[in-house]
Rosetta silent file (secondary structure, phi, psi, omega in degrees, C-alpha in Angstrom):
SEQUENCE: MQIISAQQIQSVLDWSGVLDALHRGHAGARPSGGSYFIGDSSFGLFSRGVILPGRGAGVKIASIHPANCAAVPPLPSEQAAFLVLDERTKGLVAMLDGPEITRWKTAADSALAARMLSSEHSEVLLVLGAGPVARSLTDAYLHIRPSIREVLLWNRTPSKLEAARSALEARNIRASIVEDLDAAVARADIITAATSASTPVIRGECVRPGTHVDLVGGYRPDMQEADCDVFRGARIFVDDRQSAVQSGDIQIPLQAGVIRERDIEGDLFDLCRMTAFHRSATDRTVYKNAGGAHLDLIVSQYVVEQLKPR
SCORE:     score description
SCORE:     0.000 S_00000001
   1 L     0.000  131.114  176.218    8.436   -5.706   -3.623 S_00000001
   2 E   -75.589  144.056  168.935    5.567   -6.332   -1.240 S_00000001
   3 E  -113.876  116.387 -170.168    1.986   -6.041   -2.451 S_00000001
   4 E  -113.065  121.815 -175.102   -0.152   -5.048    0.523 S_00000001
   5 L   -83.728  169.058  176.448   -3.929   -5.446    0.411 S_00000001
   6 H   -61.014  -38.663 -179.099   -6.655   -3.397    2.054 S_00000001
   7 H   -64.907  -39.274  177.353   -7.262   -6.252    4.494 S_00000001
   8 H   -65.869  -40.030  178.006   -3.614   -6.270    5.569 S_00000001
   9 H   -61.271  -47.899  179.932   -3.685   -2.509    6.076 S_00000001
  10 H   -59.427  -33.336 -174.239   -6.831   -2.745    8.208 S_00000001
  11 H   -69.243  -19.969 -174.528   -5.277   -5.487   10.324 S_00000001
  12 H  -117.566   -1.439 -175.653   -2.444   -3.301   11.635 S_00000001
  13 L  -108.463  145.286  167.433   -3.921    0.205   11.863 S_00000001
  14 L  -145.322  166.173 -172.861   -5.827    2.062   14.552 S_00000001
  15 H   -64.112  -38.881 -179.450   -6.363    5.790   15.043 S_00000001
  16 H   -61.768  -45.963 -179.287   -3.879    6.198   17.873 S_00000001
  17 H   -64.973  -43.382 -178.945   -1.082    4.565   15.894 S_00000001
  18 H   -66.948  -42.955  179.447   -1.778    6.455   12.666 S_00000001
  19 H   -63.462  -41.293  178.047   -2.076    9.834   14.422 S_00000001
  20 H   -64.670  -41.071  179.066    1.185    9.256   16.285 S_00000001
  21 H   -63.174  -43.351  178.578    2.949    8.216   13.054 S_00000001
  22 H   -65.224  -39.945  179.460    1.733   11.334   11.249 S_00000001
  23 H   -62.343  -45.528  178.086    2.756   13.559   14.135 S_00000001
  24 H   -62.817  -38.771 -178.609    6.272   12.090   14.154 S_00000001
  25 H   -65.792  -21.672  179.188    6.462   12.396   10.376 S_00000001
  26 L   -94.975   10.164  177.651    5.815   16.134   10.606 S_00000001
  27 L   -90.784  -13.392 -176.235    8.697   16.685   13.023 S_00000001
  28 L  -102.307 -151.468 -176.671   11.348   16.406   10.304 S_00000001
  29 L   -68.048  153.097  177.287   12.127   18.021    6.968 S_00000001
  30 L   -78.506  152.661 -176.595    9.373   19.276    4.702 S_00000001
  31 L   -81.559  164.475  166.131    8.629   17.322    1.533 S_00000001
  32 E  -124.732  144.094 -176.850    9.138   18.223   -2.089 S_00000001
  33 E  -175.427 -175.060  179.698    6.768   16.929   -4.709 S_00000001
  34 E  -160.802  168.922 -178.897    4.360   17.513   -7.499 S_00000001
  35 E  -147.781  163.937  171.956    1.094   16.305   -8.947 S_00000001
  36 E  -146.937  153.729  175.890   -0.894   16.165  -12.132 S_00000001
  37 E  -135.255  126.301  177.604   -4.514   15.627  -13.091 S_00000001
  38 E  -119.107  124.724  177.794   -5.622   14.651  -16.581 S_00000001
  39 E   129.754 -152.699 -178.567   -9.308   14.574  -17.405 S_00000001
  40 L  -147.731 -162.161 -175.345  -12.492   16.141  -16.079 S_00000001
  41 L   -70.190  -18.261 -179.183  -15.291   15.510  -13.567 S_00000001
  42 L   -88.809  -30.701  177.564  -16.419   12.338  -15.375 S_00000001
  43 L  -159.671  133.328  178.911  -13.025   10.614  -15.552 S_00000001
  44 E  -145.831  149.668  170.254   -9.574   11.591  -14.439 S_00000001
  45 E  -107.582  126.650 -172.835   -6.079   10.213  -14.011 S_00000001
  46 E  -128.349  138.353  177.130   -4.423   11.616  -10.929 S_00000001
  47 E  -146.113  144.197  173.521   -0.905   11.231   -9.601 S_00000001
  48 E  -135.653  136.054  175.166    1.176   12.706   -6.801 S_00000001
  49 E  -122.214  152.099 -177.302    4.828   12.103   -6.087 S_00000001
  50 E  -148.798  143.222  167.200    6.846   13.054   -3.016 S_00000001
  51 E  -117.741  123.025  179.196   10.377   12.987   -1.672 S_00000001
  52 E  -113.839  101.462 -173.513   10.549   13.271    2.112 S_00000001
  53 L   -51.474  128.843 -179.240   14.196   13.873    3.064 S_00000001
  54 L    85.114   -7.798 -175.739   15.414   11.244    5.477 S_00000001
  55 L  -121.479  -20.663 -176.963   12.255    9.152    5.038 S_00000001
  56 E   118.078 -156.635 -177.340   12.187    7.984    1.418 S_00000001
  57 E  -148.781  166.190  179.846    9.839    8.677   -1.461 S_00000001
  58 E  -161.714  161.282  179.823    6.498    7.611   -2.847 S_00000001
  59 E  -139.554  131.613  172.620    4.073    7.938   -5.746 S_00000001
  60 E  -103.961  135.872  173.438    0.292    7.705   -5.804 S_00000001
  61 E  -126.913  135.569 -174.816   -1.509    6.745   -9.012 S_00000001
  62 E  -145.759  145.306  170.012   -5.292    6.858   -9.258 S_00000001
  63 E  -112.204  124.823 -175.910   -8.155    6.434  -11.689 S_00000001
  64 E  -118.037  116.927 -176.104  -11.244    8.457  -10.699 S_00000001
  65 L  -140.835   86.954 -174.590  -14.571    7.564  -12.327 S_00000001
  66 H   -55.420  -28.895 -178.243  -17.623    8.686  -10.287 S_00000001
  67 H   -61.710  -19.200  178.348  -20.069    6.850  -12.581 S_00000001
  68 H   -59.290  -27.219 -179.274  -18.843    3.568  -11.090 S_00000001
  69 H   -63.698  -25.718 -178.149  -20.990    4.338   -8.038 S_00000001
  70 H   -91.326   -1.692  179.216  -24.102    3.861  -10.193 S_00000001
  71 L   -68.265  159.253  178.290  -23.011    0.480  -11.536 S_00000001
  72 L  -122.412  108.509   -3.200  -24.916   -2.669  -10.510 S_00000001
  73 L   -72.776  163.317 -178.644  -23.361   -3.824   -8.305 S_00000001
  74 L   -60.662  145.571  175.857  -21.560   -0.550   -7.397 S_00000001
  75 L  -115.135  158.312  178.980  -17.863   -0.277   -8.206 S_00000001
  76 L   -62.357  137.080  177.196  -15.272    1.937   -6.502 S_00000001
  77 L   -76.264  -24.035  176.378  -15.192    5.480   -7.883 S_00000001
  78 E  -123.076  127.364  173.672  -11.462    5.630   -7.135 S_00000001
  79 E  -122.215  125.543 -168.438   -9.038    2.822   -7.902 S_00000001
  80 E  -154.774  164.808  174.249   -5.498    3.541   -6.853 S_00000001
  81 E  -141.820  152.321  174.495   -2.173    2.303   -5.562 S_00000001
  82 E  -121.663  128.317 -178.941    0.625    3.889   -3.552 S_00000001
  83 E  -103.286  130.731  178.868    4.256    2.953   -4.225 S_00000001
  84 E  -105.957  130.288  177.705    6.888    3.272   -1.484 S_00000001
  85 E  -110.062  138.961 -178.352   10.559    3.803   -2.392 S_00000001
  86 L   -69.206  139.485 -179.899   13.415    3.011   -0.018 S_00000001
  87 L   -63.648  -39.599 -174.472   15.388    5.976    1.329 S_00000001
  88 L   -82.016  -52.422 -173.422   18.788    4.297    0.861 S_00000001
  89 L   -90.314  -18.006 -174.518   18.485    2.305   -2.381 S_00000001
  90 L    65.208   15.908  178.203   15.654    4.325   -4.012 S_00000001
  91 L   -88.424  163.206  178.976   14.169    0.978   -5.013 S_00000001
  92 E   -71.878  125.482 -179.234   10.517   -0.028   -4.825 S_00000001
  93 E   -98.206  -44.678 -173.614    9.689   -1.435   -1.392 S_00000001
  94 E  -157.434  153.280  170.258    5.927   -1.916   -1.493 S_00000001
  95 E  -121.613  121.660 -174.636    2.725   -1.275   -3.394 S_00000001
  96 E  -113.135  151.651  175.859   -0.272   -0.643   -1.137 S_00000001
  97 E   -57.619  117.335 -172.928   -4.015   -0.503   -1.776 S_00000001
  98 H   -66.325  -49.812 -178.978   -4.568    3.183   -2.540 S_00000001
  99 H   -59.761  -35.688 -179.290   -8.174    3.734   -1.383 S_00000001
 100 H   -70.175  -41.185  175.073   -7.493    2.099    1.996 S_00000001
 101 H   -63.301  -42.184  178.681   -4.396    4.247    2.595 S_00000001
 102 H   -59.034  -43.059 -178.273   -6.395    7.296    1.458 S_00000001
 103 H   -59.609  -45.278 -178.662   -9.186    6.479    3.887 S_00000001
 104 H   -73.931  -47.935 -173.627   -6.835    6.344    6.873 S_00000001
 105 H   -71.030  -33.258 -178.978   -4.442    9.162    5.990 S_00000001
 106 H   -66.794  -47.827 -179.938   -7.180   11.611    4.941 S_00000001
 107 H   -67.493  -38.475  179.696   -9.165   11.250    8.140 S_00000001
 108 H   -68.104  -34.787  175.036   -6.024   11.239   10.285 S_00000001
 109 H   -55.396  -52.659 -179.530   -4.812   14.407    8.515 S_00000001
 110 H   -65.558  -43.097 -176.807   -7.988   16.238    9.544 S_00000001
 111 H   -67.510  -37.262  178.899   -8.112   14.738   13.035 S_00000001
 112 H   -61.613  -43.439  177.107   -4.472   15.555   13.776 S_00000001
 113 H   -68.285  -40.029 -176.463   -5.108   19.207   12.959 S_00000001
 114 H   -68.846  -22.355  174.527   -8.453   19.238   14.762 S_00000001
 115 H   -60.022  -28.526  177.519   -6.831   18.061   17.992 S_00000001
 116 H   -94.043  -42.114 -166.014   -5.309   21.542   18.026 S_00000001
 117 H   -88.310  -27.104 -177.551   -7.868   23.637   16.170 S_00000001
 118 L   -92.499  159.042  177.696  -11.259   22.446   17.450 S_00000001
 119 L   -69.509  134.451  179.150  -12.691   23.024   20.893 S_00000001
 120 L   -70.418   -7.937  178.352  -12.020   20.135   23.256 S_00000001
 121 L  -101.870   14.045 -178.457  -15.579   20.615   24.500 S_00000001
 122 L   -58.949  134.341 -177.695  -17.170   20.003   21.078 S_00000001
 123 L  -118.815  -26.156 -176.564  -20.436   18.084   21.381 S_00000001
 124 E  -119.001  121.214  178.993  -22.079   18.176   17.931 S_00000001
 125 E  -109.641  127.837  174.398  -20.301   16.839   14.832 S_00000001
 126 E  -108.898  124.517 -178.958  -21.728   17.451   11.352 S_00000001
 127 E  -116.046  122.525  177.440  -20.437   15.155    8.589 S_00000001
 128 E  -104.038  125.551 -179.505  -21.124   15.953    4.924 S_00000001
 129 L   120.595  157.721 -176.472  -20.729   13.057    2.492 S_00000001
 130 L  -128.099    5.331 -176.397  -21.574    9.371    2.356 S_00000001
 131 L   -86.875 -177.725 -179.197  -18.405    7.708    1.068 S_00000001
 132 H   -59.161  -35.948 -179.904  -15.666    5.736    2.848 S_00000001
 133 H   -67.942  -39.819  177.487  -13.685    8.893    3.678 S_00000001
 134 H   -61.065  -40.848  178.879  -16.726   10.504    5.327 S_00000001
 135 H   -66.829  -38.500  177.599  -17.190    7.401    7.483 S_00000001
 136 H   -67.175  -39.097  176.327  -13.512    7.411    8.440 S_00000001
 137 H   -59.650  -41.719  177.627  -13.689   11.109    9.325 S_00000001
 138 H   -57.867  -49.132 -179.255  -16.595   10.328   11.643 S_00000001
 139 H   -62.681  -42.242 -177.664  -14.585    7.612   13.404 S_00000001
 140 H   -66.217  -40.840  178.547  -11.458    9.761   13.651 S_00000001
 141 H   -67.873  -37.556  176.369  -13.326   12.715   15.138 S_00000001
 142 H   -64.761  -30.082  178.000  -15.064   10.487   17.674 S_00000001
 143 H   -69.993  -46.376 -174.920  -11.610    9.199   18.637 S_00000001
 144 H   -83.312  -20.832 -178.365  -10.039   12.612   19.254 S_00000001
 145 L  -126.053   77.721  177.889  -13.150   14.267   20.730 S_00000001
 146 L   -63.576   -9.355  176.803  -14.839   11.870   23.168 S_00000001
 147 L   -71.955  -14.841 -177.829  -16.921   14.893   24.218 S_00000001
 148 L   -65.152  126.460 -178.061  -19.021   14.479   21.024 S_00000001
 149 L  -111.494  -15.169 -176.451  -22.552   13.446   21.981 S_00000001
 150 E  -147.290  138.311  177.210  -24.357   13.769   18.648 S_00000001
 151 E  -118.800  124.404  175.711  -23.475   13.184   14.995 S_00000001
 152 E  -101.861  131.672 -177.422  -25.447   14.874   12.221 S_00000001
 153 E  -115.929  134.816  178.188  -25.178   13.269    8.781 S_00000001
 154 E  -137.506  140.000  172.357  -25.912   15.002    5.471 S_00000001
 155 L  -155.920  154.072  179.220  -25.727   13.926    1.862 S_00000001
 156 L   -60.328  -30.222  175.707  -27.522   14.928   -1.333 S_00000001
 157 L  -112.978   92.327 -173.166  -28.947   11.390   -1.374 S_00000001
 158 H   -56.676  -31.471 -176.985  -30.017   10.803    2.243 S_00000001
 159 H   -60.737  -24.264  179.009  -30.726    7.095    1.733 S_00000001
 160 H   -69.551  -10.010 -176.130  -26.980    6.499    1.323 S_00000001
 161 H   -98.464   -3.621 -174.962  -26.526    7.419    4.998 S_00000001
 162 H   -60.130  -42.318 -179.130  -28.772    4.790    6.553 S_00000001
 163 H   -65.455  -39.486  179.066  -25.948    2.288    7.118 S_00000001
 164 H   -64.829  -42.368  179.405  -23.743    4.967    8.700 S_00000001
 165 H   -64.193  -44.689 -179.918  -26.515    6.057   11.039 S_00000001
 166 H   -60.862  -40.307 -179.703  -27.273    2.476   12.068 S_00000001
 167 H   -64.693  -40.026  178.236  -23.596    1.794   12.763 S_00000001
 168 H   -67.126  -43.379  179.912  -23.329    4.861   15.004 S_00000001
 169 H   -64.326  -30.538  176.731  -26.517    4.008   16.886 S_00000001
 170 H   -66.783  -20.910  176.647  -25.153    0.493   17.443 S_00000001
 171 L   -95.853   12.811 -179.006  -22.292    2.201   19.300 S_00000001
 172 L    61.887   34.942  175.194  -24.803    4.131   21.437 S_00000001
 173 L  -108.905  125.882 -179.766  -23.993    7.387   19.656 S_00000001
 174 E   -67.713  124.267 -176.919  -26.961    9.599   18.865 S_00000001
 175 E  -138.535  143.858  177.805  -27.039   10.078   15.097 S_00000001
 176 E  -145.951  148.346  175.597  -29.530   11.605   12.693 S_00000001
 177 E   -91.915  124.070 -175.383  -29.778   12.231    8.968 S_00000001
 178 L  -106.901  147.285  175.824  -30.493   15.920    8.345 S_00000001
 179 L  -109.071  -32.936  178.451  -32.121   17.558    5.340 S_00000001
 180 L   -86.308   92.013 -173.928  -31.944   21.215    6.432 S_00000001
 181 H   -66.880  -39.826  178.836  -28.202   21.723    6.006 S_00000001
 182 H   -57.710  -43.518 -179.836  -28.185   25.386    7.065 S_00000001
 183 H   -65.529  -38.386  178.752  -29.844   24.483   10.359 S_00000001
 184 H   -67.163  -41.373  176.788  -27.375   21.645   10.931 S_00000001
 185 H   -58.558  -40.876 -177.920  -24.412   23.946   10.197 S_00000001
 186 H   -67.909  -21.917 -179.857  -25.772   26.411   12.758 S_00000001
 187 H   -90.477  -23.139 -166.422  -25.860   23.678   15.435 S_00000001
 188 L   -77.723  143.562  170.105  -22.470   22.089   14.825 S_00000001
 189 L   -89.935  -31.845  176.308  -19.305   22.563   16.871 S_00000001
 190 E  -132.221  132.775  176.297  -17.285   20.711   14.225 S_00000001
 191 E  -121.603  123.921  174.886  -18.149   20.475   10.519 S_00000001
 192 E  -124.664  129.711 -172.791  -16.251   18.064    8.282 S_00000001
 193 E  -120.961  123.312  176.652  -17.050   17.898    4.569 S_00000001
 194 L  -130.238   69.365 -177.714  -16.019   15.110    2.200 S_00000001
 195 L  -118.665  175.503  175.592  -18.136   15.818   -0.852 S_00000001
 196 L  -107.345   28.669 -173.805  -17.529   16.367   -4.551 S_00000001
 197 L   -64.722  134.823  170.162  -19.316   19.734   -4.505 S_00000001
 198 L  -104.362  -16.001  172.277  -18.442   22.323   -7.127 S_00000001
 199 L  -111.698  130.408 -174.070  -21.037   24.736   -5.717 S_00000001
 200 L   -54.847  137.702  177.373  -20.577   25.575   -2.017 S_00000001
 201 L  -109.542  -16.131  176.850  -22.790   23.653    0.391 S_00000001
 202 E  -105.119  120.621 -178.368  -21.577   25.309    3.630 S_00000001
 203 L  -101.717  127.489 -175.416  -22.680   28.923    3.982 S_00000001
 204 H   -59.391  -32.451 -177.816  -20.583   31.158    6.194 S_00000001
 205 H   -66.661  -14.793  179.820  -23.557   33.123    7.506 S_00000001
 206 H   -96.062  -13.236 -175.524  -24.780   29.917    9.191 S_00000001
 207 L   -80.284  124.351 -179.025  -21.489   28.994   10.896 S_00000001
 208 L   -74.705  153.017  169.177  -21.458   29.914   14.592 S_00000001
 209 L   -57.408  141.843  179.562  -18.463   31.570   16.296 S_00000001
 210 L    91.499   -6.578 -177.702  -16.201   28.927   17.817 S_00000001
 211 L   -80.098  146.080  172.224  -16.921   26.320   15.138 S_00000001
 212 E  -104.227  126.889 -178.794  -14.186   24.314   13.450 S_00000001
 213 E  -113.929  123.612 -175.433  -14.718   23.774    9.699 S_00000001
 214 E  -117.622  114.128 -174.953  -12.767   20.967    8.002 S_00000001
 215 E  -106.773  117.241 -169.308  -12.833   20.934    4.173 S_00000001
 216 L  -118.903  -37.591 -164.596  -11.725   17.631    2.658 S_00000001
 217 L   -72.226  -36.314 -172.504  -13.495   16.779   -0.586 S_00000001
 218 L   -75.297  126.067  177.797  -12.361   19.369   -3.120 S_00000001
 219 L  -125.129   -6.468  177.418   -9.176   18.563   -5.006 S_00000001
 220 L  -110.288  161.397  179.426   -9.681   20.528   -8.249 S_00000001
 221 L   -63.494  -20.056 -178.931   -9.707   24.323   -8.757 S_00000001
 222 L   -96.939    6.145 -179.383  -13.420   24.205   -9.639 S_00000001
 223 L  -102.404  132.145 -175.328  -14.461   22.336   -6.483 S_00000001
 224 L  -148.059  114.441 -179.475  -15.693   24.357   -3.518 S_00000001
 225 L   -90.409  -27.432 -177.664  -17.411   22.983   -0.398 S_00000001
 226 E  -123.563  141.266  179.361  -17.584   26.245    1.568 S_00000001
 227 L   -76.810  171.871 -174.945  -18.484   29.710    0.340 S_00000001
 228 H   -63.322  -27.725 -178.902  -16.182   32.687    0.734 S_00000001
 229 H   -65.966  -23.816  176.593  -18.039   33.907    3.822 S_00000001
 230 H   -60.792  -31.036 -175.095  -16.797   30.867    5.761 S_00000001
 231 L   -87.958  -18.073 -177.354  -13.295   32.345    5.459 S_00000001
 232 L   -65.447  119.923  178.362  -14.106   35.935    6.443 S_00000001
 233 L    74.630    5.084 -178.318  -12.581   36.578    9.849 S_00000001
 234 L   -87.991  159.254  170.541  -11.627   32.936   10.307 S_00000001
 235 E   -91.793  119.525 -167.636   -8.282   31.533   11.414 S_00000001
 236 E  -110.915  132.413  176.589   -7.134   29.523    8.393 S_00000001
 237 E  -135.242  157.573  178.829   -4.795   26.525    8.305 S_00000001
 238 E  -136.964  163.929  176.073   -3.928   23.946    5.633 S_00000001
 239 L   -83.152  -38.063 -177.595   -2.143   20.615    5.601 S_00000001
 240 L  -145.802  117.570 -173.943    0.147   21.458    2.670 S_00000001
 241 H   -61.216  -41.847 -176.721    0.393   24.957    1.197 S_00000001
 242 H   -62.040  -45.072 -179.938    1.378   23.828   -2.287 S_00000001
 243 H   -72.966  -40.527 -172.756   -1.566   21.459   -2.626 S_00000001
 244 H   -64.698  -40.306 -176.551   -4.068   23.630   -0.778 S_00000001
 245 L   -71.776  -10.607  176.002   -3.704   26.740   -2.913 S_00000001
 246 L   -88.174  -10.693 -179.176   -4.528   24.632   -5.981 S_00000001
 247 L   -87.117  149.689 -179.564   -7.903   23.631   -4.537 S_00000001
 248 H   -61.800  -32.878 -178.661  -11.014   25.673   -5.186 S_00000001
 249 H   -58.878  -32.927  177.704  -11.732   26.018   -1.467 S_00000001
 250 H   -99.651  -41.429 -174.922   -8.614   28.185   -1.099 S_00000001
 251 H   -63.653  -41.491 -176.815   -8.062   29.398   -4.652 S_00000001
 252 H   -66.290  -46.517  174.061  -11.538   30.905   -5.139 S_00000001
 253 H   -62.179  -32.977  176.314  -11.456   33.066   -1.952 S_00000001
 254 H   -64.107  -48.109 -178.318   -7.922   34.129   -2.909 S_00000001
 255 H   -65.832  -29.682  179.518   -9.026   35.183   -6.391 S_00000001
 256 L   -80.626   -7.061 -179.437  -12.056   36.989   -4.947 S_00000001
 257 L    78.493   10.921  179.547   -9.810   38.977   -2.625 S_00000001
 258 L   -73.096  -37.093  176.119  -11.571   37.638    0.459 S_00000001
 259 L  -131.051  164.696  173.684   -8.311   36.214    1.816 S_00000001
 260 L  -121.782  159.313 -178.412   -4.618   36.594    1.047 S_00000001
 261 H   -58.324  -32.104  179.737   -1.972   33.879    1.195 S_00000001
 262 H   -71.883  -10.245  175.667   -0.529   35.512    4.298 S_00000001
 263 H   -76.610  -14.663  175.004   -3.874   34.956    6.031 S_00000001
 264 E   -76.526  110.259 -172.170   -3.057   31.233    6.135 S_00000001
 265 E   -69.248  -31.182 -177.843   -1.555   31.007    9.618 S_00000001
 266 E  -179.656  174.618  176.909    0.225   27.717    9.139 S_00000001
 267 L  -116.277 -172.663 -175.356    0.280   24.183    7.806 S_00000001
 268 H   -67.084  -29.855  174.918    0.295   20.780    9.472 S_00000001
 269 H   -63.276  -43.987  178.668    4.058   20.932    9.991 S_00000001
 270 H   -62.088  -45.336 -178.469    3.612   24.188   11.911 S_00000001
 271 H   -62.206  -41.712 -177.869    0.751   22.764   13.988 S_00000001
 272 H   -69.906  -18.044 -179.903    2.686   19.609   14.886 S_00000001
 273 H   -96.011   -3.841  177.073    5.626   21.686   16.101 S_00000001
 274 L   -78.493  138.913  173.513    3.516   23.854   18.391 S_00000001
 275 L   -78.478  -25.906  177.172    3.636   23.013   22.082 S_00000001
 276 L  -159.322  152.846  176.172    0.162   24.532   22.434 S_00000001
 277 L  -121.122  126.880 -176.621   -2.443   26.278   20.305 S_00000001
 278 L  -103.177  121.557  176.941   -4.430   29.092   21.834 S_00000001
 279 L  -130.720  142.647  175.102   -7.963   29.687   20.582 S_00000001
 280 L   -84.782  167.666 -179.152  -10.693   31.795   22.094 S_00000001
 281 L   -65.093  -19.337 -178.152  -14.218   30.480   22.553 S_00000001
 282 L  -104.545   -1.026  179.161  -15.328   32.575   19.579 S_00000001
 283 L   -65.581  125.883  171.081  -12.493   31.737   17.162 S_00000001
 284 L   -95.711  122.378 -178.799  -13.809   30.170   13.970 S_00000001
 285 E  -110.228  142.781  177.811  -11.130   27.893   12.525 S_00000001
 286 E  -127.705  131.520  179.255  -10.977   26.570    8.960 S_00000001
 287 E  -125.117  125.681  175.197   -8.713   23.742    7.851 S_00000001
 288 E   -99.362  113.443  176.933   -8.177   22.735    4.233 S_00000001
 289 L   -92.663   99.497 -178.377   -7.223   19.095    3.947 S_00000001
 290 L   -99.539  -10.812  169.590   -5.660   18.887    0.480 S_00000001
 291 L    71.472   59.976  176.157   -3.891   15.596    1.097 S_00000001
 292 L   -61.592  152.105 -176.451   -0.220   15.861    0.129 S_00000001
 293 H   -66.932  -17.758  177.309    1.486   12.623   -0.919 S_00000001
 294 H   -64.735  -27.475  177.089    3.833   12.833    2.073 S_00000001
 295 H   -67.837  -44.733  175.269    0.832   11.837    4.201 S_00000001
 296 H   -58.478  -42.699 -177.229    0.306    8.687    2.107 S_00000001
 297 H   -63.405  -46.700 -178.219    4.018    7.957    2.384 S_00000001
 298 H   -61.960  -45.548 -179.431    4.147    8.288    6.177 S_00000001
 299 H   -68.012  -40.390  179.419    1.098    6.066    6.705 S_00000001
 300 H   -63.088  -42.712  177.734    2.295    3.535    4.110 S_00000001
 301 H   -63.388  -36.406  177.266    5.706    3.305    5.759 S_00000001
 302 H   -63.988  -41.407  177.289    3.993    2.783    9.098 S_00000001
 303 H   -61.333  -48.378 -179.861    1.994   -0.092    7.597 S_00000001
 304 H   -56.625  -43.339 -179.634    5.133   -1.690    6.141 S_00000001
 305 H   -66.009  -41.224 -179.204    6.845   -1.440    9.532 S_00000001
 306 H   -67.774  -27.074 -178.726    3.854   -2.896   11.383 S_00000001
 307 L   -83.711   -6.878  179.282    3.700   -5.875    9.006 S_00000001
 308 L   -67.655  142.139  177.624    7.320   -6.873    9.645 S_00000001
 309 L   -58.897  136.838 -179.908    7.697  -10.140   11.577 S_00000001
 310 L   -93.844    0.000    0.000    8.201   -9.507   15.289 S_00000001
C-alpha cells in the first residue's frame, strides 16, 4: 500500500486536472455510502465510506479538534487520512493525507458546480473563512471565473486574513478585508462560505438577485452559515443529497417549512450531465457543498494515477 504525503499530492494536482477528473467521475454510476460522527463541537471523530460502482471504494477517517488552532505553535484542527480500495481485489491501494485531499476536493466540488450555477460575468467574490479550505476556494473560483476583479475577505478574526490578502495582492488581484459583512454580501456576485458557524452569518435580505451562494463549512445538523431567507425563492442544488440533507444549512430550512426536498433541483451528478444550464440574470442560486466521500475517492484515485511512473 502506498502512503502518499501532502507534498506528493501538491506536486501532481492543478485545478484544471482536478475539475476534469471530478467531472468524469460524475458521468458514471452514483455512489452508495454512509458516515458517522462521534463527539461534539470541541472534539469529534468523523468517518465516511463510499462504494463507487466501477471505480472502487474508499474510507475517510478524521479527528476534529478546533482547539488545536490556539496551540503554540498552532496545530491542525483536522487530522485525517483517506484510504483507497481497488475495484477488482477490494484490497487497500493507498493511504493519502486527508486534509490535503479535502482542500482540493472541497474547493473543486464548489467550483465545478459554480461553472454552471454562477454568472460567467461575476466580478466580485466574497470569501468567508480563514482556513486552508477558504484559501483553496478563492483559488478555485479565480480559476473558473477569470472575470473576477475583486476579492472580499471576511472572518470573525480579521487578522487571520492578512496573509491571504497579501498573497492575492501579490498576484495583482484587488483584495480587501471587510468588517461590515452585510454590506459585503450586498456587493458580491459570488459568496463562498467555509466557516464553522452555528448561527447564520449570511442574511438573505442582503443577497442581491443574480448572486450565487456556496455553503461549504457546515457538516453537522446544528451548523448553519446562511439563514432561511437565503433559500426563499432561490434555485437550490447540492453535491450529494444524502449528505446535504443532514447538514444544518439544508435541514433547518426544511424543518422550518421554508423549503421542501423537491425544491432541490439537482445534485452534482445532475449538473455534470447537463449540456447547458440556463439561468436568468436575476436567478439567485444556492449550492450546498456537503462533501460526499465519492469526491475524496475520485480525487485520490486521480492522484494515484498521476504518481505512476510514466
